[in-house]
N, CA, C and O atoms as a GROMACS GRO file, in nm:
protein
  328
    1MET      N    1   0.508  -0.415  -1.035
    1MET     CA    2   0.538  -0.286  -0.977
    1MET      C    3   0.614  -0.308  -0.847
    1MET      O    4   0.592  -0.406  -0.776
    2THR      N    5   0.701  -0.217  -0.818
    2THR     CA    6   0.775  -0.226  -0.693
    2THR      C    7   0.764  -0.095  -0.618
    2THR      O    8   0.723   0.006  -0.675
    3GLY      N    9   0.799  -0.095  -0.492
    3GLY     CA   10   0.794   0.024  -0.408
    3GLY      C   11   0.810  -0.018  -0.264
    3GLY      O   12   0.866  -0.124  -0.236
    4THR      N   13   0.759   0.063  -0.174
    4THR     CA   14   0.768   0.033  -0.032
    4THR      C   15   0.631   0.044   0.031
    4THR      O   16   0.552   0.133  -0.004
    5ARG      N   17   0.602  -0.042   0.120
    5ARG     CA   18   0.480  -0.032   0.199
    5ARG      C   19   0.519  -0.021   0.344
    5ARG      O   20   0.618  -0.080   0.386
    6THR      N   21   0.442   0.053   0.420
    6THR     CA   22   0.474   0.077   0.560
    6THR      C   23   0.369   0.008   0.647
    6THR      O   24   0.249   0.017   0.621
    7VAL      N   25   0.416  -0.060   0.752
    7VAL     CA   26   0.329  -0.138   0.840
    7VAL      C   27   0.371  -0.118   0.984
    7VAL      O   28   0.488  -0.091   1.012
    8ASP      N   29   0.276  -0.132   1.074
    8ASP     CA   30   0.303  -0.129   1.218
    8ASP      C   31   0.404  -0.238   1.254
    8ASP      O   32   0.390  -0.351   1.207
    9PRO      N   33   0.505  -0.208   1.336
    9PRO     CA   34   0.607  -0.308   1.373
    9PRO      C   35   0.548  -0.436   1.433
    9PRO      O   36   0.598  -0.545   1.406
   10ASP      N   37   0.443  -0.423   1.515
   10ASP     CA   38   0.382  -0.542   1.574
   10ASP      C   39   0.318  -0.632   1.468
   10ASP      O   40   0.324  -0.754   1.477
   11ASP      N   41   0.257  -0.570   1.366
   11ASP     CA   42   0.198  -0.647   1.257
   11ASP      C   43   0.307  -0.722   1.181
   11ASP      O   44   0.288  -0.839   1.146
   12LEU      N   45   0.419  -0.658   1.156
   12LEU     CA   46   0.529  -0.726   1.088
   12LEU      C   47   0.569  -0.851   1.166
   12LEU      O   48   0.590  -0.957   1.107
   13GLY      N   49   0.581  -0.838   1.297
   13GLY     CA   50   0.616  -0.952   1.381
   13GLY      C   51   0.512  -1.062   1.376
   13GLY      O   52   0.546  -1.180   1.368
   14ARG      N   53   0.384  -1.023   1.382
   14ARG     CA   54   0.275  -1.120   1.377
   14ARG      C   55   0.277  -1.199   1.247
   14ARG      O   56   0.246  -1.319   1.245
   15TRP      N   57   0.313  -1.134   1.138
   15TRP     CA   58   0.313  -1.197   1.006
   15TRP      C   59   0.450  -1.256   0.969
   15TRP      O   60   0.469  -1.304   0.858
   16ASN      N   61   0.544  -1.251   1.064
   16ASN     CA   62   0.680  -1.303   1.039
   16ASN      C   63   0.745  -1.239   0.916
   16ASN      O   64   0.806  -1.307   0.834
   17ILE      N   65   0.730  -1.108   0.907
   17ILE     CA   66   0.790  -1.031   0.798
   17ILE      C   67   0.899  -0.943   0.856
   17ILE      O   68   0.880  -0.881   0.961
   18VAL      N   69   1.012  -0.937   0.790
   18VAL     CA   70   1.122  -0.850   0.834
   18VAL      C   71   1.128  -0.729   0.740
   18VAL      O   72   1.099  -0.741   0.621
   19PRO      N   73   1.166  -0.612   0.794
   19PRO     CA   74   1.180  -0.495   0.708
   19PRO      C   75   1.272  -0.524   0.589
   19PRO      O   76   1.378  -0.585   0.604
   20GLY      N   77   1.229  -0.480   0.472
   20GLY     CA   78   1.305  -0.501   0.350
   20GLY      C   79   1.260  -0.625   0.272
   20GLY      O   80   1.290  -0.640   0.154
   21GLN      N   81   1.187  -0.714   0.341
   21GLN     CA   82   1.138  -0.835   0.275
   21GLN      C   83   1.032  -0.798   0.172
   21GLN      O   84   0.949  -0.710   0.197
   22MET      N   85   1.034  -0.862   0.056
   22MET     CA   86   0.934  -0.838  -0.047
   22MET      C   87   0.804  -0.910  -0.010
   22MET      O   88   0.807  -1.027   0.028
   23VAL      N   89   0.694  -0.840  -0.020
   23VAL     CA   90   0.562  -0.897   0.011
   23VAL      C   91   0.466  -0.858  -0.101
   23VAL      O   92   0.488  -0.762  -0.175
   24ARG      N   93   0.360  -0.933  -0.112
   24ARG     CA   94   0.257  -0.907  -0.214
   24ARG      C   95   0.137  -0.843  -0.145
   24ARG      O   96   0.084  -0.898  -0.048
   25VAL      N   97   0.093  -0.729  -0.195
   25VAL     CA   98  -0.025  -0.660  -0.145
   25VAL      C   99  -0.130  -0.669  -0.255
   25VAL      O  100  -0.104  -0.629  -0.369
   26ALA      N  101  -0.248  -0.722  -0.222
   26ALA     CA  102  -0.352  -0.742  -0.323
   26ALA      C  103  -0.484  -0.679  -0.281
   26ALA      O  104  -0.522  -0.684  -0.164
   27THR      N  105  -0.554  -0.621  -0.377
   27THR     CA  106  -0.691  -0.574  -0.361
   27THR      C  107  -0.772  -0.639  -0.472
   27THR      O  108  -0.717  -0.715  -0.552
   28ARG      N  109  -0.900  -0.611  -0.479
   28ARG     CA  110  -0.980  -0.670  -0.587
   28ARG      C  111  -0.944  -0.613  -0.723
   28ARG      O  112  -0.986  -0.667  -0.826
   29ARG      N  113  -0.868  -0.505  -0.726
   29ARG     CA  114  -0.828  -0.442  -0.852
   29ARG      C  115  -0.692  -0.488  -0.904
   29ARG      O  116  -0.659  -0.464  -1.020
   30GLY      N  117  -0.614  -0.553  -0.820
   30GLY     CA  118  -0.483  -0.597  -0.864
   30GLY      C  119  -0.392  -0.630  -0.749
   30GLY      O  120  -0.434  -0.633  -0.633
   31ALA      N  121  -0.266  -0.656  -0.782
   31ALA     CA  122  -0.166  -0.691  -0.680
   31ALA      C  123  -0.032  -0.632  -0.721
   31ALA      O  124  -0.001  -0.618  -0.839
   32ILE      N  125   0.047  -0.597  -0.620
   32ILE     CA  126   0.182  -0.545  -0.642
   32ILE      C  127   0.274  -0.606  -0.538
   32ILE      O  128   0.230  -0.652  -0.433
   33GLU      N  129   0.403  -0.607  -0.569
   33GLU     CA  130   0.503  -0.653  -0.474
   33GLU      C  131   0.582  -0.533  -0.425
   33GLU      O  132   0.626  -0.448  -0.503
   34LEU      N  133   0.597  -0.528  -0.294
   34LEU     CA  134   0.663  -0.415  -0.229
   34LEU      C  135   0.758  -0.462  -0.121
   34LEU      O  136   0.742  -0.571  -0.066
   35ALA      N  137   0.857  -0.380  -0.091
   35ALA     CA  138   0.946  -0.407   0.021
   35ALA      C  139   0.878  -0.358   0.149
   35ALA      O  140   0.828  -0.246   0.154
   36ALA      N  141   0.876  -0.442   0.251
   36ALA     CA  142   0.814  -0.406   0.378
   36ALA      C  143   0.898  -0.301   0.451
   36ALA      O  144   1.021  -0.306   0.447
   37ARG      N  145   0.831  -0.209   0.518
   37ARG     CA  146   0.898  -0.108   0.599
   37ARG      C  147   0.821  -0.093   0.730
   37ARG      O  148   0.698  -0.086   0.729
   38SER      N  149   0.891  -0.088   0.839
   38SER     CA  150   0.830  -0.076   0.971
   38SER      C  151   0.818   0.070   1.011
   38SER      O  152   0.911   0.148   0.994
   39ASP      N  153   0.701   0.107   1.065
   39ASP     CA  154   0.679   0.244   1.112
   39ASP      C  155   0.572   0.242   1.220
   39ASP      O  156   0.457   0.208   1.192
   40SER      N  157   0.609   0.278   1.342
   40SER     CA  158   0.515   0.274   1.454
   40SER      C  159   0.405   0.379   1.444
   40SER      O  160   0.310   0.373   1.522
   41SER      N  161   0.414   0.474   1.352
   41SER     CA  162   0.308   0.573   1.337
   41SER      C  163   0.192   0.522   1.252
   41SER      O  164   0.087   0.586   1.244
   42VAL      N  165   0.210   0.406   1.188
   42VAL     CA  166   0.102   0.344   1.111
   42VAL      C  167   0.020   0.258   1.206
   42VAL      O  168   0.076   0.174   1.276
   43PRO      N  169  -0.113   0.278   1.211
   43PRO     CA  170  -0.196   0.199   1.303
   43PRO      C  171  -0.191   0.050   1.272
   43PRO      O  172  -0.171   0.010   1.158
   44ALA      N  173  -0.208  -0.030   1.374
   44ALA     CA  174  -0.214  -0.176   1.357
   44ALA      C  175  -0.325  -0.210   1.259
   44ALA      O  176  -0.432  -0.150   1.262
   45GLY      N  177  -0.299  -0.307   1.173
   45GLY     CA  178  -0.399  -0.351   1.076
   45GLY      C  179  -0.404  -0.268   0.948
   45GLY      O  180  -0.484  -0.295   0.859
   46VAL      N  181  -0.319  -0.166   0.939
   46VAL     CA  182  -0.318  -0.078   0.823
   46VAL      C  183  -0.188  -0.098   0.745
   46VAL      O  184  -0.081  -0.112   0.804
   47VAL      N  185  -0.199  -0.099   0.614
   47VAL     CA  186  -0.084  -0.102   0.525
   47VAL      C  187  -0.085   0.031   0.450
   47VAL      O  188  -0.183   0.064   0.384
   48PHE      N  189   0.024   0.108   0.461
   48PHE     CA  190   0.031   0.236   0.391
   48PHE      C  191   0.121   0.223   0.269
   48PHE      O  192   0.235   0.178   0.279
   49VAL      N  193   0.069   0.264   0.154
   49VAL     CA  194   0.146   0.269   0.030
   49VAL      C  195   0.124   0.409  -0.028
   49VAL      O  196   0.009   0.448  -0.049
   50PRO      N  197   0.230   0.485  -0.055
   50PRO     CA  198   0.213   0.620  -0.108
   50PRO      C  199   0.131   0.622  -0.237
   50PRO      O  200   0.148   0.536  -0.323
   51THR      N  201   0.044   0.722  -0.248
   51THR     CA  202  -0.041   0.736  -0.368
   51THR      C  203  -0.024   0.872  -0.433
   51THR      O  204  -0.111   0.915  -0.508
   52CYS      N  205   0.087   0.939  -0.406
   52CYS     CA  206   0.101   1.078  -0.447
   52CYS      C  207   0.131   1.098  -0.596
   52CYS      O  208   0.127   1.211  -0.644
   53TYR      N  209   0.159   0.993  -0.670
   53TYR     CA  210   0.186   1.006  -0.813
   53TYR      C  211   0.090   0.916  -0.890
   53TYR      O  212   0.062   0.804  -0.846
   54SER      N  213   0.041   0.962  -1.004
   54SER     CA  214  -0.055   0.883  -1.081
   54SER      C  215   0.004   0.750  -1.127
   54SER      O  216  -0.071   0.655  -1.150
   55LYS      N  217   0.134   0.742  -1.141
   55LYS     CA  218   0.199   0.618  -1.185
   55LYS      C  219   0.257   0.539  -1.068
   55LYS      O  220   0.336   0.447  -1.089
   56SER      N  221   0.219   0.574  -0.945
   56SER     CA  222   0.271   0.501  -0.828
   56SER      C  223   0.216   0.359  -0.826
   56SER      O  224   0.111   0.332  -0.884
   57ALA      N  225   0.286   0.270  -0.759
   57ALA     CA  226   0.244   0.131  -0.750
   57ALA      C  227   0.104   0.119  -0.691
   57ALA      O  228   0.026   0.034  -0.734
   58ALA      N  229   0.071   0.203  -0.594
   58ALA     CA  230  -0.059   0.196  -0.529
   58ALA      C  231  -0.174   0.228  -0.624
   58ALA      O  232  -0.287   0.185  -0.601
   59SER      N  233  -0.146   0.301  -0.730
   59SER     CA  234  -0.251   0.337  -0.826
   59SER      C  235  -0.314   0.213  -0.889
   59SER      O  236  -0.428   0.219  -0.935
   60PHE      N  237  -0.242   0.102  -0.892
   60PHE     CA  238  -0.296  -0.021  -0.948
   60PHE      C  239  -0.388  -0.093  -0.851
   60PHE      O  240  -0.454  -0.190  -0.888
   61LEU      N  241  -0.393  -0.046  -0.727
   61LEU     CA  242  -0.473  -0.113  -0.625
   61LEU      C  243  -0.601  -0.039  -0.588
   61LEU      O  244  -0.689  -0.096  -0.524
   62ILE      N  245  -0.613   0.086  -0.629
   62ILE     CA  246  -0.728   0.167  -0.588
   62ILE      C  247  -0.811   0.207  -0.708
   62ILE      O  248  -0.769   0.188  -0.822
   63ASN      N  249  -0.928   0.263  -0.682
   63ASN     CA  250  -1.019   0.309  -0.786
   63ASN      C  251  -0.945   0.404  -0.880
   63ASN      O  252  -0.876   0.495  -0.834
   64SER      N  253  -0.960   0.386  -1.011
   64SER     CA  254  -0.887   0.467  -1.108
   64SER      C  255  -0.954   0.601  -1.139
   64SER      O  256  -0.895   0.682  -1.211
   65ALA      N  257  -1.074   0.626  -1.087
   65ALA     CA  258  -1.142   0.754  -1.113
   65ALA      C  259  -1.063   0.868  -1.050
   65ALA      O  260  -1.014   0.856  -0.938
   66VAL      N  261  -1.050   0.980  -1.124
   66VAL     CA  262  -0.976   1.096  -1.074
   66VAL      C  263  -1.059   1.223  -1.086
   66VAL      O  264  -1.150   1.231  -1.168
   67ASP      N  265  -1.026   1.322  -1.004
   67ASP     CA  266  -1.085   1.453  -1.013
   67ASP      C  267  -1.049   1.512  -1.150
   67ASP      O  268  -0.932   1.506  -1.189
   68PRO      N  269  -1.145   1.569  -1.223
   68PRO     CA  270  -1.114   1.618  -1.358
   68PRO      C  271  -1.017   1.736  -1.361
   68PRO      O  272  -0.954   1.760  -1.464
   69PHE      N  273  -1.004   1.809  -1.253
   69PHE     CA  274  -0.916   1.926  -1.252
   69PHE      C  275  -0.780   1.897  -1.190
   69PHE      O  276  -0.676   1.922  -1.251
   70GLY      N  277  -0.779   1.844  -1.069
   70GLY     CA  278  -0.654   1.818  -0.997
   70GLY      C  279  -0.594   1.682  -1.026
   70GLY      O  280  -0.479   1.656  -0.989
   71LYS      N  281  -0.670   1.595  -1.093
   71LYS     CA  282  -0.626   1.459  -1.124
   71LYS      C  283  -0.593   1.379  -0.999
   71LYS      O  284  -0.508   1.290  -1.001
   72ILE      N  285  -0.660   1.411  -0.889
   72ILE     CA  286  -0.642   1.342  -0.762
   72ILE      C  287  -0.734   1.221  -0.760
   72ILE      O  288  -0.852   1.232  -0.793
   73PRO      N  289  -0.683   1.103  -0.720
   73PRO     CA  290  -0.767   0.984  -0.717
   73PRO      C  291  -0.891   1.006  -0.632
   73PRO      O  292  -0.886   1.069  -0.526
   74GLU      N  293  -1.003   0.951  -0.679
   74GLU     CA  294  -1.130   0.963  -0.609
   74GLU      C  295  -1.125   0.891  -0.474
   74GLU      O  296  -1.176   0.942  -0.374
   75LEU      N  297  -1.065   0.774  -0.471
   75LEU     CA  298  -1.060   0.694  -0.350
   75LEU      C  299  -0.915   0.657  -0.321
   75LEU      O  300  -0.849   0.596  -0.405
   76LYS      N  301  -0.866   0.692  -0.205
   76LYS     CA  302  -0.726   0.666  -0.171
   76LYS      C  303  -0.711   0.554  -0.070
   76LYS      O  304  -0.606   0.543  -0.006
   77SER      N  305  -0.813   0.473  -0.054
   77SER     CA  306  -0.800   0.360   0.037
   77SER      C  307  -0.875   0.241  -0.022
   77SER      O  308  -0.966   0.257  -0.103
   78ALA      N  309  -0.836   0.124   0.020
   78ALA     CA  310  -0.900   0.001  -0.026
   78ALA      C  311  -0.868  -0.111   0.071
   78ALA      O  312  -0.764  -0.110   0.137
   79ALA      N  313  -0.958  -0.206   0.079
   79ALA     CA  314  -0.931  -0.326   0.158
   79ALA      C  315  -0.822  -0.404   0.085
   79ALA      O  316  -0.829  -0.422  -0.036
   80ALA      N  317  -0.722  -0.451   0.160
   80ALA     CA  318  -0.611  -0.524   0.099
   80ALA      C  319  -0.575  -0.645   0.183
   80ALA      O  320  -0.609  -0.653   0.301
   81ARG      N  321  -0.506  -0.738   0.120
   81ARG     CA  322  -0.456  -0.854   0.193
   81ARG      C  323  -0.310  -0.876   0.156
   81ARG      O  324  -0.265  -0.838   0.047
   82LEU      N  325  -0.237  -0.936   0.248
   82LEU     CA  326  -0.097  -0.968   0.223
   82LEU      C  327  -0.083  -1.114   0.189
   82LEU      O  328   0.028  -1.162   0.164
   0.00000   0.00000   0.00000
């Protein structure tokens, strides 16, 4: 899966990652490769990956349970590593 992940600019520097570089984001449910994107509105230590579509790349990293009516994922966050 591909897409974009957003990270605090200082974290990118700490990890020697440049915007646009492909990185692997993994949780206990799976792993995806995404292009890094810098955004100072994302808190340090947080990786943001959009979850607004059921087929989004992030869907492979979070709990697959959904609300029976709105089909909204039950859990929209997970511990991840780069």
